N, C-alpha and C positions, 0 to 999 in steps of 0.2 A: 665245246666239250663239257660235259658234266663230270665233276669229281666227287668221289666219296671221301669227305673229309674225316669221317669217323671220329667225331668228338661228341661228348655229352653236353647238352645245353646247361649252362649255369643257372638258368631260370626256366626250367621246363614247363612250368605252369603259367608262365607269363606270356600274354599276347599283346596286341595293340590296346592301349588304354581306352577305357569307356568314353573318355572325353573326346579323343580323336574319332572314335567310331561314331558317336552320336553327332558330332559336328559335321562329319563327312556325310552322314545320312541326311542331316538337315539341309546341307547344300545340294545333295542329289535330288531331294524332293521339294526344294524351294520352301522349306518350313522355317518358321520363326524359331531361332535358336535360343531357347532358354535352358540349354544343357550346360555347355562349357562356360566357366566363370570368367567372362570378359565383357567389358562395357561395349555398347554399340555407339558410344559417344567418345569424344576425344579428350585428351588431357588438357590441362590449363595452357592457354596461349603463351603466357610468359615463360613457362617451362620449355615449350617447344622452341620458342625463340632463343632461349639460352642455349639449347642444344645446337641450333644452327650457328650461333655465335662461336661456340667453342670448336665446332668442326671447321668453320671458316678461318679461325685464328690459329690453327695449327696444333690444337691439343688432341692429336690423333695417334700418339705413340703409346707404348706400354705405360700403365700407371704403376705405382709401387705395389708390391705383392699384397699388402693389406688394404689397398685402396687409396684413393686421393685423400690426403690428410684433411683438407677442408671439409670434405663430406664426413669423415670420421668424427671431426670436431662437432659438426652439426648434429650427428647422431648422439654423441655424448651429451650435448646440451639438451636434446629432446628427452632422453631417458632420465636425466637429472631433474628436469622440469616436471615430467609426468609421474615418475616412479621414485624419485629421490634416490636414484641409484647412481653411484659414481663410477663411470667406466672410463678408463684411460684410453684415449684415441690410439696411442702407440701400442699398448699391450693387450687391450681387451676387445677391440672391434676389428672385424674384417669384412670388407665389402666383397660380395660374390656375384657372379652372373646368374642370379635367380635363387630364390629361397630353397628350391629343390636341391640345388647343389650343396647348400649349407647343411641341409638335413642329411644328405648322403655323406658329406665329409665328417660330420659329427658322429655318425654311426660308425663309419670306417675307423675313425680315431679311437673309439671307445670299446668296440665290440670285437671279441676274438672268438675263435672256434670253440664251440661248446657253451658260450655264454647265452643267457636268456634275456629277452627284451620284452617288457610288458607293453602292449598297445591296447587301446580301447576301441572296440568295434561299435558302430561302423567307423573304419579307419581310412584315412587318406591313402591312396593306393601306392604311394612311393615308399612307405615305411618298410613293409615286409621285404620287397626285393633287395633293398639296401642291407637289411639285416641278414638275409640269406647269403648275399655276396660276401659278407664279412665272416661267414661261417657260423653265425649265431642262429638262434631259434626264436621266432616270434611267439609269445604267449598272449593269447587273445582273451581279454576280459570285456564282456558286452556291457554297454551302457544300458540303463534301465528306462524303457519307454513308460509313459508317453513323453516325458520331459527330458529323457536321456541323461539322467543323473548317474553318478558313480556309486556303485555298491562297494563301499570300502572294505567290507568283510571279504568280498570276493578278491579284492586286490591283495589283502593280507594272505589269503589262502594261496594266491598265485606266486608270492615271493618265495624263492628258495635260495640255497647257497650259490646257485648259478646265476641269479638275477644280477645283471650288470647295468641295465638301463631301464628307465620308465619314460615313455614318450607321451607328452601332454599336448593337446591341441585345443586352445581356447582363444577366441570364439571358435566353435567347432564346425568343421566341414566334414560331413554334409548336413548335420542336423540343426545348426544354428544355436546350439545350447552353449551355456557359459559355465565356467568354474566360478565358485564363490569363495569368500574368505574361509568358510568352514572346510571346503575342499583343500585349500592350501594348508590349513592347520592339520588336517588328517594326513596329508602327504608328508608334512614335516615330521609328524610322529612316526610314520612308517620308515622313513629313510635315515633318521638321525641314528648315529652309531653304526652306520653301514657304509659300504663303499659304492653304493648305487649312484650312478650318474643320471641326471635328468636332461631330457631334450624337450624344450618347449617350443612348439610351432605356434607362433603368434602373428601370422601374416595378416589376420583380420583384426588386429589390436584396436584399430580406430573405428570399427564398425560394431558398436555396442549401443543398444537402443533402450528407450523407456527410462532414461535417467540412471541406468545401471553403470557400474564401473568395471573396466577391464582389470582383472586380477593377474597382472603380469608376474612371473616368477621374480622379476627384478625388484618388485616391492618387498620381497622377503629375503633379507640378507643370508639367512641360513640355507635357503633353497638356492639362491643365486650363486652361492659359493661352490655348488656342485653341478651347475647347469650350463648348457648351451641354450641361448635364447635366440630364436630366428625370426626375422620379420622381412617384409617385402615392400619395396617402393612401388612396384607395379600395381598392387592392390590399392595403395594409398593415393596414388596420383593418376589413376585411370590409364596407365600405360603398361599393361601386362606384357606387351611385346618388347619392351625394353629389357626384360629379364634381368632385373637388378634387385638384390636384397642384401641383407647383412646378418652377421652372427655376432653375438656378445657372449663372452665367457671369461672366467678367471684366468690369470696368467698361465698357469700350468696347462690347462685344457686348451687354451688358445694357441700356445706354442705347438702342441701336437696337431691341432686342427690345421694350422697353416702348412705343416709338412705334407698333409694330404692334399689340401687345396692347391698347392703349387704344381702338383702333377695331375690335377683334374682339369683346371682351366688356366691356372697360373694367375691371371688377373681378370678383373672386369673391364667393361668398355669405358675407355677414358673420358671422351666428351660427355657421355651420359652422366658420369659421376660429377663432373664439374657443373653440369646443368642442374642436377639435383641439389648440390650444395648451395648454389646460388638461390634456387627457389626456396629451399628451406630457410635460408637466411632472410630473404626479402618478403616471404609470404608465410610467416610462422603460424598463422591461424588456420591454414588449409586443413590440417589433420584434426584440428579442434572442431571444425565445422562439419566434418564427415558424418558423425552420428546423426545429426539432424537431416543432412542431405539424403542419406540412404534410408533413414526411417520414413521419410516422406515417400520414397519409392516403394518401400515395403508396404506402407499403409495404402498407397494407391493401388498396388497390385492386389492386395488382400480385399480391398473394397470391391474391385472389379470382379474378383473371383468368388465373392461371397454368394451370389445367386446360383453358383454351380453345385454339383453333387459331390464335389471334393470336400473332405473334412480336414481342417487345419487349425493350428493356433499360430498367431504371428511369431515369426522368428525373433529370438532374443538378440542375435548378432549375426555377423557375416552378411553377404548379400544373396543368401539362399533361403528358399522357403520350402519346407517339407509339406507334402500333401498326401492324404490317405484316399485311395480310390476304391476302397472295398465296397462302397455303395454303387459303384459303376460297373465293375468287372471282376471276375474271378481269375483272369489271366495272371500269369507271372508278371513281375514288374518289367522284365525285359521284353516280354511279348506286348505288354501294355504300352511302353514308351515307343516301341516300334510301330504299333498301331497309331498312336498319337502323331508320330512324325510323318508317317507315310499317308495316312488317311485324313487326319485332322489338320496337319500342317503346323504342329507345335512340337518341338523337341525338348525332352527332359532327360534326367539321369535316373536309372534304377538304383535303389539303395542296396539291394542284395549283393552287388559287386564289392561292397566295402566290408563284407563280413567273411569270416572263416566259415561260420555256420549260420546262414541267414535265418532269421526268425520267421514264423508264420504270420507275415504281415503284408500289407499292400501299400507300400510307401514309395514315392518318387520325389525328386528334388527339382525345383524350378529355380532359375537364376533371375533376380530382378534388378540387376545393374544395367538397366536398359532405359532408353527414352520412354517417356510416358505413352507416346503413340504406339510404340512396340508392345508395351505391357497391355495397353487397352485392346489392341488387335488380338494378342494372344489370349487374353482372358475372354474375349467375346467368343473365340473358337472353343475354348475349354468349357464355356457355359452351354454349349450346344449338346453336350453328351450327357 
Protein backbone atom coordinates (compact mmCIF):
# COMPACT_ATOMS: atom_id res chain seq x y z
CA UNK A 1 0.00 0.00 0.00
CA UNK A 2 1.25 3.47 -0.90
CA UNK A 3 0.86 6.23 1.66
CA UNK A 4 0.67 9.97 1.12
CA UNK A 5 3.07 11.18 3.78
CA UNK A 6 2.40 14.81 2.90
CA UNK A 7 5.62 16.44 3.99
CA UNK A 8 7.92 18.87 2.26
CA UNK A 9 11.45 17.78 1.41
CA UNK A 10 14.12 19.56 3.42
CA UNK A 11 16.38 19.37 0.36
CA UNK A 12 13.98 19.69 -2.58
CA UNK A 13 16.73 20.50 -5.10
CA UNK A 14 19.03 17.68 -4.07
CA UNK A 15 19.16 14.34 -5.86
CA UNK A 16 21.76 11.59 -6.09
CA UNK A 17 25.27 13.05 -6.06
CA UNK A 18 27.13 13.37 -9.35
CA UNK A 19 29.83 11.05 -8.00
CA UNK A 20 27.38 8.21 -7.45
CA UNK A 21 25.70 8.90 -10.79
CA UNK A 22 28.91 8.83 -12.82
CA UNK A 23 30.40 5.83 -11.00
CA UNK A 24 27.20 3.91 -11.62
CA UNK A 25 27.25 4.90 -15.29
CA UNK A 26 30.89 3.85 -15.54
CA UNK A 27 30.03 0.44 -14.09
CA UNK A 28 27.00 0.02 -16.34
CA UNK A 29 29.02 0.76 -19.50
CA UNK A 30 32.30 -0.85 -18.45
CA UNK A 31 34.07 2.51 -18.61
CA UNK A 32 37.34 3.50 -16.98
CA UNK A 33 36.26 5.47 -13.94
CA UNK A 34 38.17 8.76 -13.75
CA UNK A 35 35.15 10.43 -12.18
CA UNK A 36 34.83 9.64 -8.47
CA UNK A 37 37.94 10.38 -6.41
CA UNK A 38 39.17 7.02 -5.22
CA UNK A 39 42.37 5.11 -6.05
CA UNK A 40 42.29 1.86 -7.99
CA UNK A 41 45.27 0.71 -5.91
CA UNK A 42 45.29 -0.33 -2.28
CA UNK A 43 46.57 1.28 0.89
CA UNK A 44 49.93 0.40 2.47
CA UNK A 45 50.30 -3.26 3.47
CA UNK A 46 51.49 -2.46 7.06
CA UNK A 47 48.38 -0.32 7.56
CA UNK A 48 46.08 -3.13 6.46
CA UNK A 49 47.97 -5.60 8.62
CA UNK A 50 47.60 -3.29 11.61
CA UNK A 51 43.83 -3.17 11.07
CA UNK A 52 43.65 -6.97 10.97
CA UNK A 53 45.74 -7.12 14.15
CA UNK A 54 43.43 -4.83 16.08
CA UNK A 55 40.32 -6.61 14.86
CA UNK A 56 41.75 -9.97 15.91
CA UNK A 57 42.94 -8.73 19.31
CA UNK A 58 39.56 -7.44 20.43
CA UNK A 59 39.63 -3.70 19.74
CA UNK A 60 36.10 -3.82 18.40
CA UNK A 61 34.00 -1.86 20.85
CA UNK A 62 33.18 1.85 21.05
CA UNK A 63 36.07 4.26 21.06
CA UNK A 64 35.93 7.45 23.17
CA UNK A 65 33.65 10.16 21.78
CA UNK A 66 36.61 12.23 20.57
CA UNK A 67 38.43 9.22 19.14
CA UNK A 68 41.24 6.90 20.23
CA UNK A 69 43.70 8.98 22.25
CA UNK A 70 46.79 7.56 20.55
CA UNK A 71 45.46 8.66 17.16
CA UNK A 72 44.65 12.14 18.45
CA UNK A 73 48.19 12.35 19.83
CA UNK A 74 49.62 11.41 16.42
CA UNK A 75 47.46 14.08 14.75
CA UNK A 76 48.69 16.65 17.27
CA UNK A 77 52.29 15.64 16.54
CA UNK A 78 51.72 15.95 12.79
CA UNK A 79 50.19 19.43 12.86
CA UNK A 80 52.88 20.63 15.27
CA UNK A 81 55.58 19.32 12.93
CA UNK A 82 53.99 20.59 9.70
CA UNK A 83 52.25 23.80 10.73
CA UNK A 84 53.74 24.73 14.12
CA UNK A 85 50.24 24.52 15.55
CA UNK A 86 49.76 23.32 19.11
CA UNK A 87 46.55 21.24 19.28
CA UNK A 88 45.59 19.58 22.55
CA UNK A 89 44.56 15.95 21.88
CA UNK A 90 41.96 16.14 24.65
CA UNK A 91 40.41 19.50 23.86
CA UNK A 92 41.05 20.37 20.22
CA UNK A 93 40.92 17.18 18.13
CA UNK A 94 37.99 14.93 17.26
CA UNK A 95 38.19 11.86 15.02
CA UNK A 96 35.10 11.33 12.89
CA UNK A 97 33.86 8.69 10.41
CA UNK A 98 34.66 10.71 7.33
CA UNK A 99 35.53 14.33 6.63
CA UNK A 100 32.04 14.92 5.24
CA UNK A 101 30.61 14.36 8.71
CA UNK A 102 33.11 16.81 10.17
CA UNK A 103 32.04 19.44 7.64
CA UNK A 104 28.38 18.78 8.44
CA UNK A 105 28.90 18.96 12.21
CA UNK A 106 30.93 22.16 11.97
CA UNK A 107 28.18 23.83 9.94
CA UNK A 108 25.42 22.59 12.25
CA UNK A 109 27.43 23.80 15.22
CA UNK A 110 27.86 27.32 13.92
CA UNK A 111 25.03 28.26 11.57
CA UNK A 112 21.54 29.18 12.68
CA UNK A 113 18.41 30.17 10.83
CA UNK A 114 18.94 33.37 8.89
CA UNK A 115 22.72 33.18 8.91
CA UNK A 116 24.72 33.46 5.68
CA UNK A 117 27.68 31.30 4.71
CA UNK A 118 30.09 32.29 1.95
CA UNK A 119 31.26 29.46 -0.30
CA UNK A 120 33.46 29.61 -3.37
CA UNK A 121 32.16 28.18 -6.65
CA UNK A 122 32.80 25.64 -7.99
CA UNK A 123 32.10 24.23 -4.52
CA UNK A 124 32.17 20.67 -3.22
CA UNK A 125 28.58 19.51 -3.18
CA UNK A 126 28.17 18.72 0.53
CA UNK A 127 28.49 22.34 1.70
CA UNK A 128 25.19 23.83 0.56
CA UNK A 129 22.88 21.01 1.77
CA UNK A 130 24.41 21.21 5.26
CA UNK A 131 23.95 24.99 5.27
CA UNK A 132 20.31 24.67 4.21
CA UNK A 133 19.59 21.99 6.82
CA UNK A 134 20.87 24.39 9.48
CA UNK A 135 18.49 27.11 8.26
CA UNK A 136 21.25 29.18 6.73
CA UNK A 137 21.75 30.60 3.24
CA UNK A 138 24.72 29.88 1.02
CA UNK A 139 26.23 32.97 -0.61
CA UNK A 140 28.17 31.94 -3.70
CA UNK A 141 31.32 33.77 -4.75
CA UNK A 142 32.80 32.43 -8.01
CA UNK A 143 36.49 31.70 -8.32
CA UNK A 144 38.13 33.44 -11.25
CA UNK A 145 39.30 31.31 -14.21
CA UNK A 146 41.55 30.22 -15.70
CA UNK A 147 43.58 29.67 -12.50
CA UNK A 148 40.53 29.87 -10.19
CA UNK A 149 41.88 32.52 -7.87
CA UNK A 150 39.78 34.51 -5.39
CA UNK A 151 38.51 37.96 -6.22
CA UNK A 152 38.79 39.45 -2.74
CA UNK A 153 36.73 42.50 -3.63
CA UNK A 154 33.81 40.19 -4.41
CA UNK A 155 34.29 38.53 -1.03
CA UNK A 156 34.19 41.93 0.70
CA UNK A 157 31.03 42.79 -1.17
CA UNK A 158 29.44 39.48 -0.13
CA UNK A 159 29.99 39.99 3.61
CA UNK A 160 26.98 41.36 5.48
CA UNK A 161 25.84 41.60 9.07
CA UNK A 162 24.35 38.11 8.57
CA UNK A 163 27.63 36.45 7.51
CA UNK A 164 28.33 33.73 10.03
CA UNK A 165 30.86 31.52 8.25
CA UNK A 166 33.25 31.38 5.31
CA UNK A 167 34.09 27.92 3.94
CA UNK A 168 37.58 27.46 2.54
CA UNK A 169 38.78 24.51 0.46
CA UNK A 170 42.50 24.25 -0.32
CA UNK A 171 43.83 22.34 -2.20
CA UNK A 172 40.59 22.86 -4.07
CA UNK A 173 38.19 20.22 -5.33
CA UNK A 174 37.36 20.23 -8.24
CA UNK A 175 39.83 22.73 -9.76
CA UNK A 176 43.10 21.71 -8.08
CA UNK A 177 43.92 25.35 -7.27
CA UNK A 178 45.69 26.46 -4.09
CA UNK A 179 45.38 29.27 -1.59
CA UNK A 180 48.57 31.28 -1.10
CA UNK A 181 50.03 33.38 1.70
CA UNK A 182 48.47 36.51 0.20
CA UNK A 183 45.03 34.87 0.33
CA UNK A 184 45.44 34.09 4.01
CA UNK A 185 46.50 37.67 4.65
CA UNK A 186 43.47 39.00 2.80
CA UNK A 187 41.19 36.63 4.70
CA UNK A 188 42.62 37.72 8.02
CA UNK A 189 42.05 41.39 7.17
CA UNK A 190 38.41 40.63 6.31
CA UNK A 191 37.47 38.63 9.40
CA UNK A 192 39.42 40.43 12.12
CA UNK A 193 37.10 42.32 14.47
CA UNK A 194 34.14 40.17 13.31
CA UNK A 195 32.36 37.12 14.69
CA UNK A 196 32.79 35.21 11.43
CA UNK A 197 33.75 31.55 11.88
CA UNK A 198 35.95 29.76 9.34
CA UNK A 199 35.60 26.20 8.10
CA UNK A 200 38.66 24.96 6.25
CA UNK A 201 38.29 21.81 4.16
CA UNK A 202 41.88 20.55 3.85
CA UNK A 203 41.36 16.90 2.95
CA UNK A 204 43.97 17.14 0.17
CA UNK A 205 46.53 18.87 2.41
CA UNK A 206 49.36 16.53 1.40
CA UNK A 207 48.70 16.64 -2.35
CA UNK A 208 50.48 19.86 -3.33
CA UNK A 209 52.83 19.89 -6.30
CA UNK A 210 55.78 21.66 -7.92
CA UNK A 211 57.46 22.50 -4.64
CA UNK A 212 54.58 24.63 -3.39
CA UNK A 213 53.46 24.68 0.24
CA UNK A 214 50.02 23.90 1.62
CA UNK A 215 48.76 26.98 3.43
CA UNK A 216 46.75 25.42 6.22
CA UNK A 217 44.73 27.76 8.41
CA UNK A 218 46.64 26.12 11.26
CA UNK A 219 49.75 28.05 10.15
CA UNK A 220 47.98 31.32 11.05
CA UNK A 221 47.16 31.65 14.77
CA UNK A 222 44.64 34.47 14.33
CA UNK A 223 42.73 32.44 11.74
CA UNK A 224 43.04 29.12 13.59
CA UNK A 225 41.52 30.77 16.67
CA UNK A 226 38.18 31.06 14.82
CA UNK A 227 38.35 27.94 12.62
CA UNK A 228 37.33 24.35 12.20
CA UNK A 229 40.04 22.60 10.16
CA UNK A 230 39.03 19.28 8.59
CA UNK A 231 41.21 16.60 7.04
CA UNK A 232 40.94 13.00 5.82
CA UNK A 233 42.89 9.82 6.39
CA UNK A 234 41.20 8.20 3.41
CA UNK A 235 42.82 10.62 0.96
CA UNK A 236 46.21 10.44 2.65
CA UNK A 237 46.50 6.67 3.01
CA UNK A 238 44.63 5.52 -0.16
CA UNK A 239 41.79 4.00 1.90
CA UNK A 240 38.76 6.15 1.08
CA UNK A 241 36.42 3.31 2.07
CA UNK A 242 37.63 3.48 5.65
CA UNK A 243 35.74 6.78 5.97
CA UNK A 244 37.86 8.28 8.73
CA UNK A 245 38.84 11.91 9.16
CA UNK A 246 39.33 14.48 11.88
CA UNK A 247 38.54 18.03 12.91
CA UNK A 248 40.75 20.48 14.79
CA UNK A 249 39.24 23.54 16.48
CA UNK A 250 39.76 25.80 19.51
CA UNK A 251 38.27 24.69 22.81
CA UNK A 252 34.96 26.55 22.65
CA UNK A 253 34.17 25.53 19.09
CA UNK A 254 35.21 21.92 19.69
CA UNK A 255 32.96 21.57 22.73
CA UNK A 256 29.97 22.57 20.62
CA UNK A 257 31.15 20.42 17.69
CA UNK A 258 31.20 17.32 19.88
CA UNK A 259 27.63 17.98 21.01
CA UNK A 260 26.52 17.59 17.40
CA UNK A 261 28.95 14.77 16.55
CA UNK A 262 27.67 12.55 19.36
CA UNK A 263 24.19 12.51 17.84
CA UNK A 264 25.31 12.04 14.23
CA UNK A 265 27.65 9.05 14.52
CA UNK A 266 28.74 9.15 18.19
CA UNK A 267 32.16 7.64 17.43
CA UNK A 268 34.38 6.45 14.60
CA UNK A 269 35.37 2.84 13.89
CA UNK A 270 37.68 1.69 16.68
CA UNK A 271 40.13 -0.77 15.03
CA UNK A 272 40.63 1.60 12.09
CA UNK A 273 41.70 4.33 14.50
CA UNK A 274 44.23 2.09 16.24
CA UNK A 275 45.63 0.98 12.89
CA UNK A 276 46.02 4.56 11.68
CA UNK A 277 47.71 5.58 14.93
CA UNK A 278 50.20 2.73 14.62
CA UNK A 279 50.99 3.53 10.99
CA UNK A 280 51.43 7.24 11.64
CA UNK A 281 53.86 6.43 14.45
CA UNK A 282 55.86 3.79 12.56
CA UNK A 283 55.76 5.33 9.05
CA UNK A 284 55.85 9.10 9.64
CA UNK A 285 57.27 9.82 6.19
CA UNK A 286 54.24 8.51 4.28
CA UNK A 287 52.43 11.83 4.01
CA UNK A 288 55.70 13.65 3.33
CA UNK A 289 56.22 11.47 0.25
CA UNK A 290 52.70 11.96 -1.14
CA UNK A 291 53.41 15.16 -3.13
CA UNK A 292 56.06 13.41 -5.24
CA UNK A 293 53.96 10.25 -5.53
CA UNK A 294 50.92 12.04 -6.90
CA UNK A 295 52.89 14.59 -8.93
CA UNK A 296 54.35 11.67 -10.88
CA UNK A 297 50.83 10.44 -11.59
CA UNK A 298 49.69 13.92 -12.60
CA UNK A 299 52.65 14.33 -14.92
CA UNK A 300 52.17 10.88 -16.43
CA UNK A 301 48.50 11.49 -17.13
CA UNK A 302 49.16 14.96 -18.56
CA UNK A 303 51.95 13.60 -20.77
CA UNK A 304 49.67 10.90 -22.14
CA UNK A 305 46.82 13.40 -22.62
CA UNK A 306 49.01 16.02 -24.32
CA UNK A 307 48.38 14.78 -27.92
CA UNK A 308 44.62 15.08 -27.40
CA UNK A 309 42.36 18.01 -28.29
CA UNK A 310 41.75 18.81 -24.62
CA UNK A 311 43.28 22.01 -23.26
CA UNK A 312 44.64 22.00 -19.71
CA UNK A 313 47.26 23.26 -17.31
CA UNK A 314 48.67 20.72 -14.83
CA UNK A 315 46.83 20.72 -11.53
CA UNK A 316 48.54 22.52 -8.63
CA UNK A 317 47.09 20.16 -6.02
CA UNK A 318 44.61 17.35 -5.22
CA UNK A 319 44.46 14.29 -7.49
CA UNK A 320 42.14 15.95 -10.00
CA UNK A 321 42.91 17.37 -13.41
CA UNK A 322 40.63 19.90 -15.08
CA UNK A 323 40.33 19.82 -18.88
CA UNK A 324 38.67 22.14 -21.40
CA UNK A 325 36.88 20.31 -24.21
CA UNK A 326 35.71 23.39 -26.15
CA UNK A 327 37.81 22.39 -29.19
CA UNK A 328 36.06 19.01 -29.24
CA UNK A 329 32.36 19.62 -28.65
CA UNK A 330 29.73 22.28 -27.98
CA UNK A 331 27.68 19.90 -25.85
CA UNK A 332 26.94 20.79 -22.24
CA UNK A 333 29.40 19.25 -19.82
CA UNK A 334 26.80 16.72 -18.60
CA UNK A 335 26.05 15.69 -22.18
CA UNK A 336 29.76 15.46 -22.92
CA UNK A 337 30.69 13.27 -19.92
CA UNK A 338 27.72 11.04 -20.71
CA UNK A 339 29.05 10.65 -24.26
CA UNK A 340 32.57 9.98 -22.97
CA UNK A 341 31.33 7.32 -20.58
CA UNK A 342 28.88 5.55 -22.84
CA UNK A 343 30.65 5.84 -26.20
CA UNK A 344 34.34 6.25 -25.43
CA UNK A 345 34.54 4.29 -22.19
CA UNK A 346 36.02 6.98 -19.88
CA UNK A 347 34.00 8.54 -17.06
CA UNK A 348 34.62 12.12 -15.85
CA UNK A 349 32.82 14.74 -13.76
CA UNK A 350 31.05 17.81 -15.21
CA UNK A 351 32.07 21.03 -13.46
CA UNK A 352 28.75 22.87 -13.83
CA UNK A 353 27.20 20.80 -11.01
CA UNK A 354 29.48 22.59 -8.52
CA UNK A 355 28.10 26.05 -9.37
CA UNK A 356 25.00 27.96 -8.41
CA UNK A 357 25.26 29.81 -11.73
CA UNK A 358 27.48 27.82 -14.11
CA UNK A 359 29.75 29.91 -16.34
CA UNK A 360 29.78 29.63 -20.11
CA UNK A 361 32.68 27.19 -20.24
CA UNK A 362 33.41 23.62 -21.27
CA UNK A 363 35.25 22.05 -18.36
CA UNK A 364 35.33 18.55 -16.91
CA UNK A 365 37.34 16.89 -14.14
CA UNK A 366 39.43 13.75 -14.40
CA UNK A 367 40.77 11.83 -11.39
CA UNK A 368 44.38 10.63 -11.72
CA UNK A 369 44.79 8.63 -8.47
CA UNK A 370 45.00 5.49 -10.59
CA UNK A 371 47.53 2.91 -11.67
CA UNK A 372 49.68 4.06 -14.58
CA UNK A 373 48.15 1.37 -16.77
CA UNK A 374 44.68 2.76 -16.05
CA UNK A 375 45.78 6.31 -16.87
CA UNK A 376 47.51 5.18 -20.06
CA UNK A 377 44.45 3.29 -21.27
CA UNK A 378 42.13 6.19 -20.45
CA UNK A 379 44.39 8.76 -22.15
CA UNK A 380 44.64 6.58 -25.26
CA UNK A 381 40.86 6.62 -25.57
CA UNK A 382 40.64 10.35 -24.89
CA UNK A 383 43.19 11.04 -27.62
CA UNK A 384 40.90 9.40 -30.18
CA UNK A 385 38.38 12.23 -30.18
